[in-house]
Steps between C-alpha positions, in 0.01 A plus 500: 500500500701366204389346168502149663276606785256670274494204264443268794207713631341504154534117476348450839216737423424320172504161682257636762268643238501174304423303812214735594349464152527120529327492828219725374442267208505194725218645709259492203466165335283443191266201570205398283501813298500732805779647717483363855508851638178581310318222680527721818246731337231236570601421856244734665220338301574147633611566861316577820150411612318755269737576216424798272417452136809475274643818367526568121877430527426164657247416232758582231740249670223240521422546131858492387624202706476143377270372776529136396871538536457654845283209621775312689590823676138604579419162650807528733464869580284464805246737358145413546371380154167683550693827518689415181168415331353836612804684365477332163123550482540872585768527229289316244762227477413126460614285790794268422437126512650477848213717635182331367 
């Protein structure tokens, strides 16, 4: 392979790595002082018929997030409000105004 072929492969590799980094960053969106991927840490505590208590990692997310900012998303999430209230109570977090 000549210099042109090597240069082309390096350019293609750089483009692929750049695209991969951009895709990874796009998967995690900061929203209301929390990354959207971090919200998944609380999923077990608000799903199912008898959800387990929130984990310490979930409580960290709940304490870090701007819950008032998340209100429009919480109300449209389809999550039972009583399960959200239980999560916040177990984490020692005050309910946002959308969950009186």
